N, CA, C and O atoms as a Maestro MAE file, in Angstrom:
{
 s_m_m2io_version
 :::
 2.0.0
}

f_m_ct {
 s_m_title
 :::
 protein
 m_atom[336] {
  # First column is atom index #
  i_m_mmod_type
  r_m_x_coord
  r_m_y_coord
  r_m_z_coord
  i_m_residue_number
  s_m_chain_name
  s_m_pdb_residue_name
  s_m_pdb_atom_name
  i_m_atomic_number
  :::
  1 25 -16.436 25.763 -127.701 1 A "ALA " " N  " 7
  2 3 -15.884 25.369 -126.413 1 A "ALA " " CA " 6
  3 2 -14.401 25.716 -126.340 1 A "ALA " " C  " 6
  4 15 -13.915 26.146 -125.294 1 A "ALA " " O  " 8
  5 25 -13.677 25.530 -127.451 2 A "MET " " N  " 7
  6 3 -12.246 25.850 -127.440 2 A "MET " " CA " 6
  7 2 -12.028 27.355 -127.294 2 A "MET " " C  " 6
  8 15 -11.113 27.777 -126.587 2 A "MET " " O  " 8
  9 25 -12.853 28.170 -127.951 3 A "ALA " " N  " 7
  10 3 -12.718 29.631 -127.844 3 A "ALA " " CA " 6
  11 2 -13.002 30.090 -126.419 3 A "ALA " " C  " 6
  12 15 -12.303 30.961 -125.901 3 A "ALA " " O  " 8
  13 25 -14.012 29.518 -125.783 4 A "GLN " " N  " 7
  14 3 -14.323 29.882 -124.404 4 A "GLN " " CA " 6
  15 2 -13.201 29.468 -123.460 4 A "GLN " " C  " 6
  16 15 -12.856 30.214 -122.544 4 A "GLN " " O  " 8
  17 25 -12.634 28.294 -123.674 5 A "THR " " N  " 7
  18 3 -11.521 27.835 -122.847 5 A "THR " " CA " 6
  19 2 -10.323 28.762 -123.013 5 A "THR " " C  " 6
  20 15 -9.670 29.115 -122.032 5 A "THR " " O  " 8
  21 25 -10.033 29.157 -124.248 6 A "ALA " " N  " 7
  22 3 -8.919 30.077 -124.495 6 A "ALA " " CA " 6
  23 2 -9.167 31.421 -123.812 6 A "ALA " " C  " 6
  24 15 -8.246 32.000 -123.236 6 A "ALA " " O  " 8
  25 25 -10.395 31.918 -123.870 7 A "ALA " " N  " 7
  26 3 -10.720 33.206 -123.245 7 A "ALA " " CA " 6
  27 2 -10.524 33.139 -121.736 7 A "ALA " " C  " 6
  28 15 -9.948 34.053 -121.147 7 A "ALA " " O  " 8
  29 25 -10.997 32.069 -121.105 8 A "VAL " " N  " 7
  30 3 -10.822 31.909 -119.657 8 A "VAL " " CA " 6
  31 2 -9.338 31.851 -119.311 8 A "VAL " " C  " 6
  32 15 -8.891 32.469 -118.345 8 A "VAL " " O  " 8
  33 25 -8.579 31.103 -120.110 9 A "PHE " " N  " 7
  34 3 -7.137 30.999 -119.871 9 A "PHE " " CA " 6
  35 2 -6.458 32.360 -120.016 9 A "PHE " " C  " 6
  36 15 -5.647 32.738 -119.171 9 A "PHE " " O  " 8
  37 25 -6.780 33.096 -121.075 10 A "LEU " " N  " 7
  38 3 -6.163 34.406 -121.290 10 A "LEU " " CA " 6
  39 2 -6.504 35.378 -120.162 10 A "LEU " " C  " 6
  40 15 -5.667 36.192 -119.773 10 A "LEU " " O  " 8
  41 25 -7.720 35.298 -119.638 11 A "LEU " " N  " 7
  42 3 -8.115 36.186 -118.546 11 A "LEU " " CA " 6
  43 2 -7.488 35.797 -117.216 11 A "LEU " " C  " 6
  44 15 -7.516 36.581 -116.268 11 A "LEU " " O  " 8
  45 25 -6.924 34.597 -117.133 12 A "SER " " N  " 7
  46 3 -6.249 34.183 -115.903 12 A "SER " " CA " 6
  47 2 -4.845 34.783 -115.792 12 A "SER " " C  " 6
  48 15 -4.223 34.710 -114.733 12 A "SER " " O  " 8
  49 25 -4.349 35.373 -116.874 13 A "ILE " " N  " 7
  50 3 -3.038 36.023 -116.872 13 A "ILE " " CA " 6
  51 2 -3.197 37.376 -116.177 13 A "ILE " " C  " 6
  52 15 -4.055 38.164 -116.576 13 A "ILE " " O  " 8
  53 25 -2.397 37.668 -115.149 14 A "PRO " " N  " 7
  54 3 -2.574 38.904 -114.374 14 A "PRO " " CA " 6
  55 2 -2.650 40.188 -115.205 14 A "PRO " " C  " 6
  56 15 -3.434 41.074 -114.866 14 A "PRO " " O  " 8
  57 25 -1.876 40.320 -116.266 15 A "ASP " " N  " 7
  58 3 -1.905 41.533 -117.094 15 A "ASP " " CA " 6
  59 2 -3.240 41.713 -117.817 15 A "ASP " " C  " 6
  60 15 -3.550 42.817 -118.263 15 A "ASP " " O  " 8
  61 25 -4.022 40.665 -117.939 16 A "ASN " " N  " 7
  62 3 -5.303 40.730 -118.655 16 A "ASN " " CA " 6
  63 2 -6.503 40.869 -117.723 16 A "ASN " " C  " 6
  64 15 -7.650 40.844 -118.171 16 A "ASN " " O  " 8
  65 25 -6.237 41.014 -116.430 17 A "LYS " " N  " 7
  66 3 -7.340 41.124 -115.466 17 A "LYS " " CA " 6
  67 2 -8.250 42.294 -115.824 17 A "LYS " " C  " 6
  68 15 -7.780 43.410 -116.047 17 A "LYS " " O  " 8
  69 25 -9.543 42.034 -115.877 18 A "GLY " " N  " 7
  70 3 -10.520 43.064 -116.178 18 A "GLY " " CA " 6
  71 2 -10.765 43.306 -117.657 18 A "GLY " " C  " 6
  72 15 -11.659 44.073 -118.015 18 A "GLY " " O  " 8
  73 25 -9.988 42.665 -118.525 19 A "LYS " " N  " 7
  74 3 -10.183 42.827 -119.975 19 A "LYS " " CA " 6
  75 2 -11.390 42.016 -120.433 19 A "LYS " " C  " 6
  76 15 -11.857 41.120 -119.730 19 A "LYS " " O  " 8
  77 25 -11.878 42.341 -121.606 20 A "VAL " " N  " 7
  78 3 -12.997 41.618 -122.203 20 A "VAL " " CA " 6
  79 2 -12.484 40.955 -123.488 20 A "VAL " " C  " 6
  80 15 -12.031 41.649 -124.400 20 A "VAL " " O  " 8
  81 25 -12.550 39.624 -123.568 21 A "PRO " " N  " 7
  82 3 -12.066 38.941 -124.779 21 A "PRO " " CA " 6
  83 2 -13.147 38.888 -125.858 21 A "PRO " " C  " 6
  84 15 -14.304 38.571 -125.584 21 A "PRO " " O  " 8
  85 25 -12.751 39.200 -127.075 22 A "PHE " " N  " 7
  86 3 -13.637 39.080 -128.237 22 A "PHE " " CA " 6
  87 2 -12.996 38.104 -129.201 22 A "PHE " " C  " 6
  88 15 -11.830 38.255 -129.565 22 A "PHE " " O  " 8
  89 25 -13.753 37.107 -129.612 23 A "PHE " " N  " 7
  90 3 -13.273 36.111 -130.563 23 A "PHE " " CA " 6
  91 2 -13.117 36.776 -131.922 23 A "PHE " " C  " 6
  92 15 -14.075 37.356 -132.434 23 A "PHE " " O  " 8
  93 25 -11.928 36.704 -132.518 24 A "ALA " " N  " 7
  94 3 -11.661 37.387 -133.789 24 A "ALA " " CA " 6
  95 2 -11.571 36.428 -134.975 24 A "ALA " " C  " 6
  96 15 -12.142 36.704 -136.031 24 A "ALA " " O  " 8
  97 25 -10.869 35.312 -134.820 25 A "SER " " N  " 7
  98 3 -10.751 34.394 -135.958 25 A "SER " " CA " 6
  99 2 -10.393 32.986 -135.493 25 A "SER " " C  " 6
  100 15 -9.945 32.760 -134.370 25 A "SER " " O  " 8
  101 25 -10.611 32.073 -136.399 26 A "LEU " " N  " 7
  102 3 -10.323 30.661 -136.209 26 A "LEU " " CA " 6
  103 2 -9.610 30.206 -137.477 26 A "LEU " " C  " 6
  104 15 -10.181 30.255 -138.566 26 A "LEU " " O  " 8
  105 25 -8.366 29.764 -137.337 27 A "ASP " " N  " 7
  106 3 -7.560 29.379 -138.496 27 A "ASP " " CA " 6
  107 2 -7.039 27.952 -138.339 27 A "ASP " " C  " 6
  108 15 -6.969 27.410 -137.236 27 A "ASP " " O  " 8
  109 25 -6.679 27.370 -139.467 28 A "ASP " " N  " 7
  110 3 -6.061 26.039 -139.501 28 A "ASP " " CA " 6
  111 2 -6.868 25.004 -138.711 28 A "ASP " " C  " 6
  112 15 -6.299 24.200 -137.973 28 A "ASP " " O  " 8
  113 25 -8.176 25.029 -138.869 29 A "VAL " " N  " 7
  114 3 -9.051 24.090 -138.158 29 A "VAL " " CA " 6
  115 2 -8.976 22.725 -138.823 29 A "VAL " " C  " 6
  116 15 -9.085 22.600 -140.042 29 A "VAL " " O  " 8
  117 25 -8.789 21.708 -137.997 30 A "LYS " " N  " 7
  118 3 -8.767 20.337 -138.503 30 A "LYS " " CA " 6
  119 2 -9.614 19.475 -137.574 30 A "LYS " " C  " 6
  120 15 -9.345 19.378 -136.377 30 A "LYS " " O  " 8
  121 25 -10.639 18.853 -138.144 31 A "PHE " " N  " 7
  122 3 -11.467 17.907 -137.409 31 A "PHE " " CA " 6
  123 2 -10.899 16.523 -137.674 31 A "PHE " " C  " 6
  124 15 -10.882 16.067 -138.817 31 A "PHE " " O  " 8
  125 25 -10.438 15.854 -136.636 32 A "ARG " " N  " 7
  126 3 -9.728 14.582 -136.780 32 A "ARG " " CA " 6
  127 2 -10.623 13.366 -136.550 32 A "ARG " " C  " 6
  128 15 -10.403 12.302 -137.128 32 A "ARG " " O  " 8
  129 25 -11.626 13.535 -135.703 33 A "ARG " " N  " 7
  130 3 -12.546 12.427 -135.428 33 A "ARG " " CA " 6
  131 2 -13.850 12.999 -134.918 33 A "ARG " " C  " 6
  132 15 -13.901 14.125 -134.423 33 A "ARG " " O  " 8
  133 25 -14.901 12.215 -135.044 34 A "GLN " " N  " 7
  134 3 -16.211 12.642 -134.585 34 A "GLN " " CA " 6
  135 2 -16.279 12.590 -133.062 34 A "GLN " " C  " 6
  136 15 -15.758 11.665 -132.438 34 A "GLN " " O  " 8
  137 25 -16.925 13.588 -132.474 35 A "VAL " " N  " 7
  138 3 -17.200 13.605 -131.045 35 A "VAL " " CA " 6
  139 2 -18.705 13.378 -130.901 35 A "VAL " " C  " 6
  140 15 -19.510 14.109 -131.480 35 A "VAL " " O  " 8
  141 25 -19.074 12.367 -130.131 36 A "VAL " " N  " 7
  142 3 -20.481 11.987 -130.012 36 A "VAL " " CA " 6
  143 2 -20.945 12.151 -128.563 36 A "VAL " " C  " 6
  144 15 -20.125 12.192 -127.645 36 A "VAL " " O  " 8
  145 25 -22.269 12.243 -128.363 37 A "PRO " " N  " 7
  146 3 -22.774 12.334 -126.995 37 A "PRO " " CA " 6
  147 2 -22.216 11.214 -126.135 37 A "PRO " " C  " 6
  148 15 -22.175 10.054 -126.544 37 A "PRO " " O  " 8
  149 25 -21.791 11.582 -124.940 38 A "GLY " " N  " 7
  150 3 -21.180 10.613 -124.027 38 A "GLY " " CA " 6
  151 2 -19.667 10.700 -124.010 38 A "GLY " " C  " 6
  152 15 -19.035 10.268 -123.046 38 A "GLY " " O  " 8
  153 25 -19.069 11.256 -125.070 39 A "ASP " " N  " 7
  154 3 -17.613 11.447 -125.088 39 A "ASP " " CA " 6
  155 2 -17.234 12.565 -124.116 39 A "ASP " " C  " 6
  156 15 -17.977 13.533 -123.949 39 A "ASP " " O  " 8
  157 25 -16.093 12.424 -123.492 40 A "GLN " " N  " 7
  158 3 -15.557 13.490 -122.656 40 A "GLN " " CA " 6
  159 2 -14.480 14.202 -123.468 40 A "GLN " " C  " 6
  160 15 -13.462 13.608 -123.825 40 A "GLN " " O  " 8
  161 25 -14.715 15.478 -123.753 41 A "LEU " " N  " 7
  162 3 -13.794 16.275 -124.558 41 A "LEU " " CA " 6
  163 2 -12.871 17.052 -123.629 41 A "LEU " " C  " 6
  164 15 -13.332 17.876 -122.839 41 A "LEU " " O  " 8
  165 25 -11.576 16.793 -123.720 42 A "ARG " " N  " 7
  166 3 -10.568 17.512 -122.938 42 A "ARG " " CA " 6
  167 2 -9.927 18.556 -123.841 42 A "ARG " " C  " 6
  168 15 -9.408 18.218 -124.905 42 A "ARG " " O  " 8
  169 25 -9.956 19.810 -123.433 43 A "ILE " " N  " 7
  170 3 -9.434 20.898 -124.261 43 A "ILE " " CA " 6
  171 2 -8.147 21.424 -123.653 43 A "ILE " " C  " 6
  172 15 -8.087 21.731 -122.462 43 A "ILE " " O  " 8
  173 25 -7.117 21.524 -124.485 44 A "GLU " " N  " 7
  174 3 -5.830 22.082 -124.073 44 A "GLU " " CA " 6
  175 2 -5.566 23.341 -124.885 44 A "GLU " " C  " 6
  176 15 -5.742 23.352 -126.103 44 A "GLU " " O  " 8
  177 25 -5.143 24.402 -124.205 45 A "VAL " " N  " 7
  178 3 -4.866 25.683 -124.857 45 A "VAL " " CA " 6
  179 2 -3.443 26.105 -124.541 45 A "VAL " " C  " 6
  180 15 -3.007 26.049 -123.391 45 A "VAL " " O  " 8
  181 25 -2.720 26.530 -125.576 46 A "THR " " N  " 7
  182 3 -1.366 27.060 -125.425 46 A "THR " " CA " 6
  183 2 -1.316 28.433 -126.070 46 A "THR " " C  " 6
  184 15 -1.663 28.589 -127.240 46 A "THR " " O  " 8
  185 25 -0.882 29.436 -125.300 47 A "VAL " " N  " 7
  186 3 -0.740 30.779 -125.866 47 A "VAL " " CA " 6
  187 2 0.478 30.781 -126.773 47 A "VAL " " C  " 6
  188 15 1.572 30.401 -126.354 47 A "VAL " " O  " 8
  189 25 0.289 31.210 -128.020 48 A "VAL " " N  " 7
  190 3 1.364 31.253 -129.002 48 A "VAL " " CA " 6
  191 2 2.000 32.646 -129.030 48 A "VAL " " C  " 6
  192 15 3.222 32.787 -129.077 48 A "VAL " " O  " 8
  193 25 1.140 33.670 -129.000 49 A "LYS " " N  " 7
  194 3 1.623 35.048 -129.054 49 A "LYS " " CA " 6
  195 2 0.616 35.923 -128.329 49 A "LYS " " C  " 6
  196 15 -0.594 35.749 -128.470 49 A "LYS " " O  " 8
  197 25 1.130 36.863 -127.555 50 A "ILE " " N  " 7
  198 3 0.224 37.785 -126.881 50 A "ILE " " CA " 6
  199 2 0.832 39.184 -126.916 50 A "ILE " " C  " 6
  200 15 1.992 39.392 -126.562 50 A "ILE " " O  " 8
  201 25 0.018 40.122 -127.349 51 A "LYS " " N  " 7
  202 3 0.412 41.530 -127.369 51 A "LYS " " CA " 6
  203 2 -0.586 42.277 -126.501 51 A "LYS " " C  " 6
  204 15 -1.391 41.654 -125.810 51 A "LYS " " O  " 8
  205 25 -0.546 43.580 -126.527 52 A "THR " " N  " 7
  206 3 -1.433 44.369 -125.681 52 A "THR " " CA " 6
  207 2 -2.900 44.055 -125.938 52 A "THR " " C  " 6
  208 15 -3.661 43.866 -124.990 52 A "THR " " O  " 8
  209 25 -3.309 43.996 -127.194 53 A "ARG " " N  " 7
  210 3 -4.728 43.801 -127.531 53 A "ARG " " CA " 6
  211 2 -5.036 42.500 -128.253 53 A "ARG " " C  " 6
  212 15 -6.199 42.099 -128.310 53 A "ARG " " O  " 8
  213 25 -4.047 41.838 -128.799 54 A "ILE " " N  " 7
  214 3 -4.280 40.644 -129.621 54 A "ILE " " CA " 6
  215 2 -3.579 39.442 -128.981 54 A "ILE " " C  " 6
  216 15 -2.435 39.530 -128.535 54 A "ILE " " O  " 8
  217 25 -4.296 38.326 -128.951 55 A "ALA " " N  " 7
  218 3 -3.714 37.087 -128.442 55 A "ALA " " CA " 6
  219 2 -4.012 35.961 -129.422 55 A "ALA " " C  " 6
  220 15 -5.118 35.853 -129.951 55 A "ALA " " O  " 8
  221 25 -3.004 35.128 -129.654 56 A "LYS " " N  " 7
  222 3 -3.172 33.934 -130.484 56 A "LYS " " CA " 6
  223 2 -2.915 32.731 -129.599 56 A "LYS " " C  " 6
  224 15 -1.975 32.705 -128.805 56 A "LYS " " O  " 8
  225 25 -3.776 31.735 -129.754 57 A "ALA " " N  " 7
  226 3 -3.640 30.525 -128.957 57 A "ALA " " CA " 6
  227 2 -3.911 29.303 -129.813 57 A "ALA " " C  " 6
  228 15 -4.759 29.324 -130.706 57 A "ALA " " O  " 8
  229 25 -3.183 28.246 -129.528 58 A "GLU " " N  " 7
  230 3 -3.413 26.970 -130.186 58 A "GLU " " CA " 6
  231 2 -4.320 26.152 -129.264 58 A "GLU " " C  " 6
  232 15 -4.033 26.010 -128.075 58 A "GLU " " O  " 8
  233 25 -5.397 25.624 -129.803 59 A "ALA " " N  " 7
  234 3 -6.321 24.825 -129.011 59 A "ALA " " CA " 6
  235 2 -6.452 23.436 -129.627 59 A "ALA " " C  " 6
  236 15 -6.510 23.276 -130.846 59 A "ALA " " O  " 8
  237 25 -6.496 22.440 -128.749 60 A "LYS " " N  " 7
  238 3 -6.663 21.048 -129.187 60 A "LYS " " CA " 6
  239 2 -7.711 20.392 -128.311 60 A "LYS " " C  " 6
  240 15 -7.748 20.606 -127.099 60 A "LYS " " O  " 8
  241 25 -8.560 19.593 -128.932 61 A "GLY " " N  " 7
  242 3 -9.574 18.847 -128.210 61 A "GLY " " CA " 6
  243 2 -9.301 17.353 -128.341 61 A "GLY " " C  " 6
  244 15 -9.095 16.843 -129.443 61 A "GLY " " O  " 8
  245 25 -9.302 16.665 -127.217 62 A "PHE " " N  " 7
  246 3 -9.006 15.233 -127.188 62 A "PHE " " CA " 6
  247 2 -10.185 14.450 -126.619 62 A "PHE " " C  " 6
  248 15 -10.864 14.914 -125.702 62 A "PHE " " O  " 8
  249 25 -10.419 13.284 -127.159 63 A "VAL " " N  " 7
  250 3 -11.317 12.310 -126.566 63 A "VAL " " CA " 6
  251 2 -10.414 11.146 -126.176 63 A "VAL " " C  " 6
  252 15 -9.883 10.446 -127.038 63 A "VAL " " O  " 8
  253 25 -10.247 10.950 -124.888 64 A "GLY " " N  " 7
  254 3 -9.245 9.993 -124.424 64 A "GLY " " CA " 6
  255 2 -7.877 10.516 -124.857 64 A "GLY " " C  " 6
  256 15 -7.532 11.665 -124.581 64 A "GLY " " O  " 8
  257 25 -7.112 9.684 -125.524 65 A "GLU " " N  " 7
  258 3 -5.807 10.106 -126.040 65 A "GLU " " CA " 6
  259 2 -5.867 10.519 -127.510 65 A "GLU " " C  " 6
  260 15 -4.861 10.944 -128.078 65 A "GLU " " O  " 8
  261 25 -7.053 10.394 -128.129 66 A "ASP " " N  " 7
  262 3 -7.214 10.697 -129.551 66 A "ASP " " CA " 6
  263 2 -7.457 12.187 -129.774 66 A "ASP " " C  " 6
  264 15 -8.334 12.785 -129.150 66 A "ASP " " O  " 8
  265 25 -6.662 12.782 -130.679 67 A "LEU " " N  " 7
  266 3 -6.874 14.171 -131.068 67 A "LEU " " CA " 6
  267 2 -8.135 14.240 -131.927 67 A "LEU " " C  " 6
  268 15 -8.217 13.596 -132.973 67 A "LEU " " O  " 8
  269 25 -9.121 15.029 -131.476 68 A "ALA " " N  " 7
  270 3 -10.388 15.132 -132.198 68 A "ALA " " CA " 6
  271 2 -10.473 16.392 -133.037 68 A "ALA " " C  " 6
  272 15 -11.052 16.372 -134.123 68 A "ALA " " O  " 8
  273 25 -9.904 17.491 -132.551 69 A "VAL " " N  " 7
  274 3 -9.987 18.777 -133.254 69 A "VAL " " CA " 6
  275 2 -8.814 19.650 -132.826 69 A "VAL " " C  " 6
  276 15 -8.334 19.565 -131.695 69 A "VAL " " O  " 8
  277 25 -8.367 20.487 -133.748 70 A "GLU " " N  " 7
  278 3 -7.314 21.452 -133.423 70 A "GLU " " CA " 6
  279 2 -7.550 22.712 -134.235 70 A "GLU " " C  " 6
  280 15 -8.112 22.667 -135.329 70 A "GLU " " O  " 8
  281 25 -7.110 23.847 -133.681 71 A "ALA " " N  " 7
  282 3 -7.313 25.125 -134.359 71 A "ALA " " CA " 6
  283 2 -6.400 26.183 -133.760 71 A "ALA " " C  " 6
  284 15 -5.912 26.045 -132.638 71 A "ALA " " O  " 8
  285 25 -6.180 27.242 -134.533 72 A "MET " " N  " 7
  286 3 -5.466 28.424 -134.055 72 A "MET " " CA " 6
  287 2 -6.528 29.502 -133.845 72 A "MET " " C  " 6
  288 15 -7.258 29.843 -134.776 72 A "MET " " O  " 8
  289 25 -6.617 30.040 -132.628 73 A "LEU " " N  " 7
  290 3 -7.620 31.038 -132.272 73 A "LEU " " CA " 6
  291 2 -6.976 32.405 -132.103 73 A "LEU " " C  " 6
  292 15 -5.861 32.510 -131.592 73 A "LEU " " O  " 8
  293 25 -7.665 33.440 -132.526 74 A "THR " " N  " 7
  294 3 -7.220 34.815 -132.288 74 A "THR " " CA " 6
  295 2 -8.308 35.538 -131.522 74 A "THR " " C  " 6
  296 15 -9.481 35.501 -131.894 74 A "THR " " O  " 8
  297 25 -7.901 36.200 -130.439 75 A "CYS " " N  " 7
  298 3 -8.830 36.974 -129.605 75 A "CYS " " CA " 6
  299 2 -8.327 38.412 -129.506 75 A "CYS " " C  " 6
  300 15 -7.123 38.671 -129.511 75 A "CYS " " O  " 8
  301 25 -9.262 39.320 -129.418 76 A "ILE " " N  " 7
  302 3 -8.945 40.720 -129.127 76 A "ILE " " CA " 6
  303 2 -9.257 40.933 -127.653 76 A "ILE " " C  " 6
  304 15 -10.344 40.588 -127.190 76 A "ILE " " O  " 8
  305 25 -8.310 41.500 -126.915 77 A "LEU " " N  " 7
  306 3 -8.497 41.777 -125.501 77 A "LEU " " CA " 6
  307 2 -8.753 43.276 -125.350 77 A "LEU " " C  " 6
  308 15 -7.850 44.088 -125.551 77 A "LEU " " O  " 8
  309 25 -9.978 43.636 -124.999 78 A "ALA " " N  " 7
  310 3 -10.365 45.044 -124.915 78 A "ALA " " CA " 6
  311 2 -10.613 45.431 -123.467 78 A "ALA " " C  " 6
  312 15 -10.936 44.587 -122.631 78 A "ALA " " O  " 8
  313 25 -10.459 46.714 -123.183 79 A "ASP " " N  " 7
  314 3 -10.836 47.242 -121.887 79 A "ASP " " CA " 6
  315 2 -12.351 47.336 -121.832 79 A "ASP " " C  " 6
  316 15 -12.987 47.599 -122.853 79 A "ASP " " O  " 8
  317 25 -12.946 47.126 -120.656 80 A "PRO " " N  " 7
  318 3 -14.408 47.223 -120.556 80 A "PRO " " CA " 6
  319 2 -14.896 48.594 -121.051 80 A "PRO " " C  " 6
  320 15 -14.292 49.624 -120.755 80 A "PRO " " O  " 8
  321 25 -15.983 48.583 -121.799 81 A "GLY " " N  " 7
  322 3 -16.564 49.826 -122.296 81 A "GLY " " CA " 6
  323 2 -15.906 50.370 -123.536 81 A "GLY " " C  " 6
  324 15 -16.354 51.382 -124.075 81 A "GLY " " O  " 8
  325 25 -14.827 49.710 -124.015 82 A "THR " " N  " 7
  326 3 -14.133 50.146 -125.223 82 A "THR " " CA " 6
  327 2 -14.696 49.392 -126.414 82 A "THR " " C  " 6
  328 15 -14.788 48.166 -126.372 82 A "THR " " O  " 8
  329 25 -15.076 50.093 -127.478 83 A "PRO " " N  " 7
  330 3 -15.557 49.372 -128.666 83 A "PRO " " CA " 6
  331 2 -14.454 48.481 -129.222 83 A "PRO " " C  " 6
  332 15 -13.287 48.872 -129.259 83 A "PRO " " O  " 8
  333 25 -14.829 47.282 -129.654 84 A "SER " " N  " 7
  334 3 -13.834 46.365 -130.205 84 A "SER " " CA " 6
  335 2 -13.579 46.819 -131.612 84 A "SER " " C  " 6
  336 15 -12.771 46.215 -132.318 84 A "SER " " O  " 8
  :::
 }
 m_bond[335] {
  # First column is bond index #
  i_m_from
  i_m_to
  i_m_order
  :::
  1 1 2 1
  2 2 3 1
  3 3 4 2
  4 3 5 1
  5 5 6 1
  6 6 7 1
  7 7 8 2
  8 7 9 1
  9 9 10 1
  10 10 11 1
  11 11 12 2
  12 11 13 1
  13 13 14 1
  14 14 15 1
  15 15 16 2
  16 15 17 1
  17 17 18 1
  18 18 19 1
  19 19 20 2
  20 19 21 1
  21 21 22 1
  22 22 23 1
  23 23 24 2
  24 23 25 1
  25 25 26 1
  26 26 27 1
  27 27 28 2
  28 27 29 1
  29 29 30 1
  30 30 31 1
  31 31 32 2
  32 31 33 1
  33 33 34 1
  34 34 35 1
  35 35 36 2
  36 35 37 1
  37 37 38 1
  38 38 39 1
  39 39 40 2
  40 39 41 1
  41 41 42 1
  42 42 43 1
  43 43 44 2
  44 43 45 1
  45 45 46 1
  46 46 47 1
  47 47 48 2
  48 47 49 1
  49 49 50 1
  50 50 51 1
  51 51 52 2
  52 51 53 1
  53 53 54 1
  54 54 55 1
  55 55 56 2
  56 55 57 1
  57 57 58 1
  58 58 59 1
  59 59 60 2
  60 59 61 1
  61 61 62 1
  62 62 63 1
  63 63 64 2
  64 63 65 1
  65 65 66 1
  66 66 67 1
  67 67 68 2
  68 67 69 1
  69 69 70 1
  70 70 71 1
  71 71 72 2
  72 71 73 1
  73 73 74 1
  74 74 75 1
  75 75 76 2
  76 75 77 1
  77 77 78 1
  78 78 79 1
  79 79 80 2
  80 79 81 1
  81 81 82 1
  82 82 83 1
  83 83 84 2
  84 83 85 1
  85 85 86 1
  86 86 87 1
  87 87 88 2
  88 87 89 1
  89 89 90 1
  90 90 91 1
  91 91 92 2
  92 91 93 1
  93 93 94 1
  94 94 95 1
  95 95 96 2
  96 95 97 1
  97 97 98 1
  98 98 99 1
  99 99 100 2
  100 99 101 1
  101 101 102 1
  102 102 103 1
  103 103 104 2
  104 103 105 1
  105 105 106 1
  106 106 107 1
  107 107 108 2
  108 107 109 1
  109 109 110 1
  110 110 111 1
  111 111 112 2
  112 111 113 1
  113 113 114 1
  114 114 115 1
  115 115 116 2
  116 115 117 1
  117 117 118 1
  118 118 119 1
  119 119 120 2
  120 119 121 1
  121 121 122 1
  122 122 123 1
  123 123 124 2
  124 123 125 1
  125 125 126 1
  126 126 127 1
  127 127 128 2
  128 127 129 1
  129 129 130 1
  130 130 131 1
  131 131 132 2
  132 131 133 1
  133 133 134 1
  134 134 135 1
  135 135 136 2
  136 135 137 1
  137 137 138 1
  138 138 139 1
  139 139 140 2
  140 139 141 1
  141 141 142 1
  142 142 143 1
  143 143 144 2
  144 143 145 1
  145 145 146 1
  146 146 147 1
  147 147 148 2
  148 147 149 1
  149 149 150 1
  150 150 151 1
  151 151 152 2
  152 151 153 1
  153 153 154 1
  154 154 155 1
  155 155 156 2
  156 155 157 1
  157 157 158 1
  158 158 159 1
  159 159 160 2
  160 159 161 1
  161 161 162 1
  162 162 163 1
  163 163 164 2
  164 163 165 1
  165 165 166 1
  166 166 167 1
  167 167 168 2
  168 167 169 1
  169 169 170 1
  170 170 171 1
  171 171 172 2
  172 171 173 1
  173 173 174 1
  174 174 175 1
  175 175 176 2
  176 175 177 1
  177 177 178 1
  178 178 179 1
  179 179 180 2
  180 179 181 1
  181 181 182 1
  182 182 183 1
  183 183 184 2
  184 183 185 1
  185 185 186 1
  186 186 187 1
  187 187 188 2
  188 187 189 1
  189 189 190 1
  190 190 191 1
  191 191 192 2
  192 191 193 1
  193 193 194 1
  194 194 195 1
  195 195 196 2
  196 195 197 1
  197 197 198 1
  198 198 199 1
  199 199 200 2
  200 199 201 1
  201 201 202 1
  202 202 203 1
  203 203 204 2
  204 203 205 1
  205 205 206 1
  206 206 207 1
  207 207 208 2
  208 207 209 1
  209 209 210 1
  210 210 211 1
  211 211 212 2
  212 211 213 1
  213 213 214 1
  214 214 215 1
  215 215 216 2
  216 215 217 1
  217 217 218 1
  218 218 219 1
  219 219 220 2
  220 219 221 1
  221 221 222 1
  222 222 223 1
  223 223 224 2
  224 223 225 1
  225 225 226 1
  226 226 227 1
  227 227 228 2
  228 227 229 1
  229 229 230 1
  230 230 231 1
  231 231 232 2
  232 231 233 1
  233 233 234 1
  234 234 235 1
  235 235 236 2
  236 235 237 1
  237 237 238 1
  238 238 239 1
  239 239 240 2
  240 239 241 1
  241 241 242 1
  242 242 243 1
  243 243 244 2
  244 243 245 1
  245 245 246 1
  246 246 247 1
  247 247 248 2
  248 247 249 1
  249 249 250 1
  250 250 251 1
  251 251 252 2
  252 251 253 1
  253 253 254 1
  254 254 255 1
  255 255 256 2
  256 255 257 1
  257 257 258 1
  258 258 259 1
  259 259 260 2
  260 259 261 1
  261 261 262 1
  262 262 263 1
  263 263 264 2
  264 263 265 1
  265 265 266 1
  266 266 267 1
  267 267 268 2
  268 267 269 1
  269 269 270 1
  270 270 271 1
  271 271 272 2
  272 271 273 1
  273 273 274 1
  274 274 275 1
  275 275 276 2
  276 275 277 1
  277 277 278 1
  278 278 279 1
  279 279 280 2
  280 279 281 1
  281 281 282 1
  282 282 283 1
  283 283 284 2
  284 283 285 1
  285 285 286 1
  286 286 287 1
  287 287 288 2
  288 287 289 1
  289 289 290 1
  290 290 291 1
  291 291 292 2
  292 291 293 1
  293 293 294 1
  294 294 295 1
  295 295 296 2
  296 295 297 1
  297 297 298 1
  298 298 299 1
  299 299 300 2
  300 299 301 1
  301 301 302 1
  302 302 303 1
  303 303 304 2
  304 303 305 1
  305 305 306 1
  306 306 307 1
  307 307 308 2
  308 307 309 1
  309 309 310 1
  310 310 311 1
  311 311 312 2
  312 311 313 1
  313 313 314 1
  314 314 315 1
  315 315 316 2
  316 315 317 1
  317 317 318 1
  318 318 319 1
  319 319 320 2
  320 319 321 1
  321 321 322 1
  322 322 323 1
  323 323 324 2
  324 323 325 1
  325 325 326 1
  326 326 327 1
  327 327 328 2
  328 327 329 1
  329 329 330 1
  330 330 331 1
  331 331 332 2
  332 331 333 1
  333 333 334 1
  334 334 335 1
  335 335 336 2
  :::
 }
}
């Protein structure tokens, strides 16, 4: 869910319009608390670094005010039809 949220956010940046995001890596993952059915997970994404083809984003998932999960995501932004 965090990777999908980051991809949607990255594609909302005008320079990335029409690009295709590919999930490349997940680093520094920390699970802080269990998320159970019925919990509402709020995901926040902050772009840390963005270059022509590579983007890094910090993602955090919250249940209420409690931090449940955090990770550093890396995505490759490719042009449609271009092999990743």
